[in-house]
C-alpha positions as CSV (number, residue, x, y, z in Angstrom):
1,M,-11.7,47.1,-55.2
2,T,-9.9,45.4,-52.3
3,V,-12.0,43.7,-49.6
4,A,-10.9,44.1,-45.9
5,A,-9.4,40.7,-44.4
6,P,-12.2,39.7,-41.9
7,A,-11.3,40.5,-38.3
8,A,-9.6,37.4,-36.6
9,T,-12.0,36.0,-34.2
10,A,-11.0,33.8,-30.9
11,P,-11.7,30.1,-31.2
12,P,-15.2,28.8,-30.4
13,N,-14.1,27.4,-27.0
14,A,-11.3,30.6,-26.0
15,E,-14.3,32.0,-23.9
16,H,-15.0,28.7,-22.4
17,L,-11.3,28.2,-21.4
18,R,-10.7,31.6,-20.1
19,H,-13.8,31.0,-17.6
20,W,-12.3,27.5,-16.4
21,A,-9.2,29.1,-15.8
22,V,-10.6,32.3,-13.9
23,R,-12.7,29.7,-11.9
24,R,-9.7,27.4,-11.0
25,F,-7.5,30.3,-10.0
26,S,-10.5,31.8,-7.5
27,Y,-11.3,28.6,-6.2
28,L,-7.4,27.9,-5.4
29,L,-7.2,31.1,-3.7
30,L,-10.2,30.0,-1.8
31,L,-8.8,26.7,-0.7
32,I,-5.5,28.1,0.0
33,A,-6.9,30.9,2.5
34,L,-9.4,27.9,3.6
35,L,-6.2,25.9,4.6
36,V,-4.5,28.6,5.9
37,V,-7.5,29.2,8.8
38,A,-7.8,25.9,9.6
39,C,-4.0,25.6,10.6
40,V,-4.1,28.6,13.0
41,C,-7.7,27.4,14.4
42,S,-5.5,23.9,14.9
43,M,-3.1,25.7,16.7
44,M,-5.5,28.1,18.4
45,F,-8.1,25.6,20.1
46,G,-7.6,22.4,22.0
47,V,-7.5,21.5,25.6
48,R,-6.5,25.0,26.2
49,S,-7.4,27.9,23.9
50,I,-5.0,30.5,22.9
51,E,-5.2,33.9,21.4
52,L,-4.7,34.2,17.8
53,S,-1.6,36.6,18.9
54,D,0.2,33.8,20.2
55,A,-0.6,31.3,17.6
56,V,1.1,33.6,15.0
57,A,4.0,34.3,17.3
58,A,4.6,30.3,17.5
59,L,4.6,30.6,14.0
60,L,7.5,32.8,13.6
61,G,9.1,31.0,16.4
62,H,8.6,32.3,19.7
63,A,7.7,30.1,22.6
64,D,8.4,32.8,25.3
65,T,4.8,32.2,27.3
66,T,2.9,29.4,28.0
67,E,0.3,30.0,25.6
68,Q,2.9,29.6,23.0
69,A,4.5,27.2,24.3
70,A,1.2,25.5,23.7
71,A,0.7,26.7,20.3
72,T,4.2,25.1,19.6
73,A,3.4,21.8,20.3
74,R,0.5,21.7,18.2
75,I,2.7,22.5,15.0
76,P,3.6,18.8,14.6
77,R,0.2,17.6,14.6
78,T,-0.8,20.5,12.0
79,V,1.5,19.4,9.7
80,L,0.8,15.7,10.3
81,G,-2.8,16.7,9.7
82,F,-1.9,18.2,6.2
83,A,0.2,15.5,5.4
84,V,-2.3,12.6,5.6
85,G,-5.1,14.6,4.4
86,A,-3.3,15.3,1.1
87,A,-1.9,11.9,1.0
88,L,-5.4,9.8,1.3
89,A,-6.8,12.2,-0.9
90,V,-4.6,12.3,-3.7
91,S,-4.6,8.5,-3.2
92,G,-8.0,8.3,-3.9
93,T,-8.4,10.3,-6.5
94,A,-5.8,7.9,-8.1
95,M,-7.8,5.3,-7.4
96,Q,-11.2,6.4,-8.8
97,A,-9.2,7.7,-11.9
98,V,-7.4,4.4,-12.4
99,T,-10.4,2.2,-11.5
100,R,-13.0,4.4,-13.5
101,N,-15.6,3.7,-10.3
102,P,-16.7,6.9,-8.4
103,L,-16.6,4.6,-5.2
104,A,-12.6,4.1,-5.1
105,D,-11.2,4.7,-1.9
106,P,-8.6,3.9,0.4
107,G,-10.7,2.8,2.9
108,I,-13.8,1.0,1.0
109,F,-11.7,-0.7,-1.2
110,G,-9.9,-2.4,1.9
111,V,-6.3,-0.8,1.5
112,L,-6.2,0.9,4.7
113,S,-7.5,-2.5,6.3
114,G,-4.3,-4.2,4.8
115,A,-2.0,-1.7,5.8
116,S,-3.1,-1.7,9.4
117,L,-2.5,-5.8,9.5
118,A,0.4,-5.5,8.1
119,V,1.7,-3.2,10.6
120,V,-0.1,-5.1,13.4
121,I,1.2,-8.3,12.5
122,G,5.1,-6.7,11.9
123,I,4.4,-5.3,15.9
124,A,3.1,-8.1,17.4
125,F,5.1,-11.2,16.0
126,F,8.6,-9.4,15.0
127,G,8.9,-6.5,17.3
128,M,9.1,-4.2,15.0
129,T,9.7,-0.6,16.3
130,N,12.0,0.9,13.3
131,P,9.5,3.8,11.6
132,V,10.9,3.5,8.2
133,A,10.3,-0.4,8.5
134,T,7.0,0.3,9.7
135,M,5.8,2.5,6.5
136,V,7.4,-0.5,4.0
137,V,5.5,-3.0,5.7
138,A,2.0,-0.7,5.7
139,V,2.8,-0.1,1.8
140,I,3.1,-3.8,1.0
141,G,0.1,-4.7,2.9
142,A,-1.9,-1.6,1.3
143,A,-0.7,-3.2,-2.4
144,A,-1.5,-6.6,-1.3
145,A,-5.0,-5.3,-0.5
146,A,-5.6,-3.7,-3.4
147,V,-4.3,-6.3,-5.8
148,F,-6.5,-8.9,-4.1
149,V,-9.9,-6.5,-4.2
150,Y,-9.2,-5.6,-7.7
151,T,-8.7,-9.4,-8.7
152,V,-12.0,-10.3,-7.0
153,G,-13.8,-7.7,-8.3
154,S,-12.8,-8.4,-11.7
155,L,-14.0,-12.1,-11.5
156,G,-17.1,-12.9,-13.5
157,R,-19.2,-11.2,-16.1
158,G,-18.7,-7.7,-17.0
159,G,-15.3,-7.4,-15.3
160,A,-14.3,-5.0,-12.7
161,T,-17.8,-3.0,-12.4
162,P,-18.4,-0.1,-9.4
163,L,-20.5,-2.4,-7.7
164,K,-18.9,-5.4,-7.6
165,L,-15.2,-3.7,-6.5
166,A,-17.3,-1.8,-3.8
167,L,-18.6,-4.9,-2.5
168,A,-15.4,-7.0,-2.6
169,G,-13.5,-3.9,-1.0
170,A,-15.9,-4.3,1.8
171,A,-15.9,-7.7,2.6
172,T,-11.9,-7.3,2.5
173,S,-12.1,-4.3,4.6
174,A,-14.6,-6.3,7.3
175,A,-12.5,-9.3,6.8
176,L,-8.9,-7.8,7.5
177,S,-10.4,-5.8,10.4
178,A,-11.6,-8.7,11.9
179,L,-7.7,-10.4,11.6
180,V,-6.1,-6.9,13.3
181,S,-8.2,-7.8,16.1
182,A,-7.6,-11.5,16.4
183,V,-3.9,-10.9,16.4
184,L,-4.2,-7.8,19.1
185,L,-6.7,-9.4,21.4
186,P,-4.4,-12.1,23.2
187,R,-1.4,-9.5,23.1
188,I,-2.8,-6.7,26.0
189,D,0.6,-4.7,25.9
190,V,0.5,-4.6,21.9
191,M,-3.3,-3.8,21.9
192,D,-3.0,-1.0,24.6
193,S,0.0,1.0,22.4
194,F,-1.6,1.0,19.4
195,R,-5.0,1.2,20.6
196,H,-5.6,4.7,19.7
197,W,-3.5,3.8,16.2
198,Q,-6.2,1.7,15.3
199,I,-8.7,4.4,15.5
200,G,-6.9,6.6,13.4
201,G,-5.9,10.2,14.4
202,V,-2.7,12.9,14.4
203,S,-2.2,13.5,18.1
204,G,0.8,11.1,18.0
205,A,2.6,13.4,15.7
206,N,6.4,13.8,16.3
207,W,8.9,15.7,13.8
208,D,11.2,12.4,13.5
209,R,8.5,10.6,11.8
210,L,7.5,13.0,9.6
211,S,10.8,13.9,8.6
212,L,11.1,10.1,7.6
213,A,7.8,10.0,5.9
214,A,8.1,13.7,3.9
215,P,10.1,12.1,0.9
216,L,8.0,9.0,0.6
217,L,5.1,11.1,0.5
218,I,6.4,13.5,-1.9
219,I,7.4,10.5,-4.1
220,G,4.1,9.3,-4.0
221,G,2.7,12.7,-4.7
222,L,4.9,13.0,-7.9
223,I,4.3,9.9,-9.2
224,C,0.6,10.6,-9.1
225,W,0.8,14.4,-10.5
226,L,2.9,12.8,-13.2
227,S,0.3,10.6,-14.4
228,A,-2.1,12.9,-14.7
229,R,-2.1,12.8,-18.3
230,G,-2.6,9.3,-18.5
231,M,-5.3,9.6,-16.0
232,N,-7.0,12.0,-18.2
233,A,-7.1,9.5,-20.8
234,L,-8.1,6.7,-19.0
235,A,-11.3,8.3,-18.5
236,L,-11.9,8.4,-22.2
237,G,-11.9,4.2,-21.9
238,D,-9.2,1.6,-22.6
239,E,-9.2,1.9,-26.5
240,M,-9.4,5.5,-26.8
241,A,-6.8,6.0,-24.6
242,T,-4.3,3.3,-26.5
243,G,-5.5,5.2,-29.8
244,L,-3.9,8.1,-28.2
245,G,-0.9,6.5,-27.8
246,E,-1.1,5.9,-23.9
247,S,0.0,2.6,-22.7
248,V,-3.1,1.7,-20.5
249,L,-1.4,-1.0,-18.3
250,R,1.9,1.0,-17.6
251,T,-0.2,4.1,-16.4
252,R,-2.5,2.1,-14.4
253,L,0.4,0.4,-12.8
254,V,2.1,3.7,-12.0
255,A,-0.6,5.3,-10.8
256,S,-1.4,2.7,-8.6
257,L,1.9,2.7,-7.5
258,G,1.9,6.0,-6.5
259,A,-1.6,5.6,-4.7
260,V,-0.5,2.6,-2.5
261,L,2.6,4.3,-1.4
262,L,0.5,7.6,-0.3
263,C,-1.7,5.2,1.5
264,G,0.3,3.1,3.3
265,V,2.7,5.9,4.6
266,A,-0.6,7.9,5.5
267,T,-1.7,4.9,7.4
268,A,1.7,4.0,9.3
269,L,1.9,7.6,10.4
270,A,-2.0,8.1,11.6
271,G,-3.7,4.7,11.8
272,P,-6.7,4.3,9.0
273,I,-8.7,7.0,8.5
274,G,-11.5,6.6,6.0
275,F,-13.6,8.4,3.3
276,V,-10.9,11.2,2.9
277,G,-10.2,9.3,-0.4
278,L,-14.2,9.3,-1.3
279,I,-15.4,13.0,-0.4
280,V,-12.4,15.1,-1.6
281,P,-11.8,14.3,-5.3
282,H,-15.7,14.3,-5.7
283,L,-15.9,17.7,-4.3
284,C,-12.9,19.1,-6.2
285,R,-14.5,17.8,-9.7
286,L,-17.6,20.1,-8.8
287,L,-15.3,23.1,-8.5
288,V,-12.3,22.2,-11.1
289,G,-13.5,19.8,-13.5
290,T,-12.3,16.3,-14.3
291,D,-8.4,17.6,-15.5
292,H,-6.1,15.2,-13.4
293,R,-3.6,18.1,-13.7
294,W,-5.5,20.5,-11.7
295,L,-7.7,17.7,-9.8
296,I,-5.0,16.6,-7.8
297,P,-3.2,19.5,-6.5
298,F,-6.6,21.0,-5.5
299,S,-7.6,17.6,-3.9
300,A,-4.0,17.3,-1.5
301,L,-5.2,21.1,-0.6
302,A,-8.4,20.3,0.4
303,G,-7.8,16.8,2.2
304,A,-5.1,18.7,4.2
305,A,-8.1,21.2,5.3
306,L,-10.2,18.8,5.8
307,I,-8.5,16.6,8.0
308,I,-7.0,19.5,10.3
309,Y,-10.7,21.4,10.2
310,A,-11.8,17.1,11.4
311,D,-9.0,17.4,14.2
312,T,-9.8,20.9,15.3
313,L,-13.5,19.9,15.6
314,G,-12.9,16.8,17.7
315,R,-10.8,18.6,20.4
316,V,-13.3,21.5,20.6
317,L,-16.6,19.5,20.8
318,T,-15.9,17.1,23.8
319,R,-13.3,19.3,25.7
320,P,-11.1,18.3,27.5
321,S,-11.1,15.0,26.2
322,E,-10.9,14.5,21.9
323,I,-12.9,12.7,19.6
324,A,-10.1,11.1,17.0
325,V,-10.5,11.9,13.3
326,G,-10.7,8.6,12.6
327,I,-14.1,8.7,14.1
328,I,-15.3,12.0,12.9
329,M,-14.7,11.0,9.2
330,P,-17.0,8.3,9.1
331,L,-19.6,10.3,10.2
332,L,-19.1,12.7,7.2
333,G,-18.1,10.1,4.8
334,A,-21.0,7.7,5.2
335,P,-23.9,10.2,3.9
336,F,-21.6,11.1,1.4
337,F,-21.2,7.1,0.3
338,I,-24.8,7.0,0.1
339,W,-25.2,10.0,-2.1
340,I,-22.9,9.1,-4.4
341,V,-24.3,5.7,-5.1
342,R,-27.6,7.3,-5.3
343,R,-26.2,10.0,-8.0
344,Q,-24.4,7.4,-10.1
345,K,-27.1,4.9,-9.9
346,V,-24.9,1.9,-9.9
347,R,-26.8,-1.2,-11.1
348,E,-26.0,-4.7,-9.7
349,L,-25.3,-7.3,-12.4
């Protein structure tokens, strides 16, 4: 008598994996749809509102009417919002992974202020006007601030805890912001030129600067995305990551390089815009989980949509004037920061 072989059964976690795949794909479609709507709204609304048909015509390259010309003029601003939002969101995602700190953000860690100070010094003391030089100096300033904050936050017993890093970053950010003001105040001509840049916004977009920044942003994004597996390992702890064959030091250095490059270039383009790198990664983790191979591209799309929506909102609320993105984001980010601190139950050593 022969016994029939048992029917093949799926692995216990196969259903769970299919569920996550369907969930991620669904959220991806939703996020892309929200981003498309954000881009269309950015072209339709402003000091002068235009019809949807004119916005679509402008996207197709037509500028035959005044409305279509107005929509065409808003395209660089929308593209800059996309680039800056994606860059800051991915930078924040990488910083949170490298430090294993839920409070990590380019603004909170003082990285934005470091980039700002470097740019202001270059302009005020060296007459720097070249866009490429501005981006390089911003990256150097961002890197110096990041190293300083991590070094200070690592001092004492317990190493770099979330609270110590957040406090070191807040103190560094305040000090660097004061230095920026000290450099600018005696130089009225420089202060007038960069007053709006200091606040942070995307109103000064132009194709020349965007074309120069695009390769650097792409390189920074690729560095972070290619480090995704290493960042997944870091989440398990340094010892476990080493046991899995991951070079902890190399992963941290490479991912940090990508994060600093993105943050520095974004700051050179739009000024210091905070909280994007804090808000977006947390929201995306709730949607797609902690796998950085998914989290990084989702954060890029969500960050782009957030900045474009915030910029559009700032143009609509106070027409015919506007509120810069750098003002709107702290209004959204500060309550979110408090919520994260309470949720993580960070304890002071």
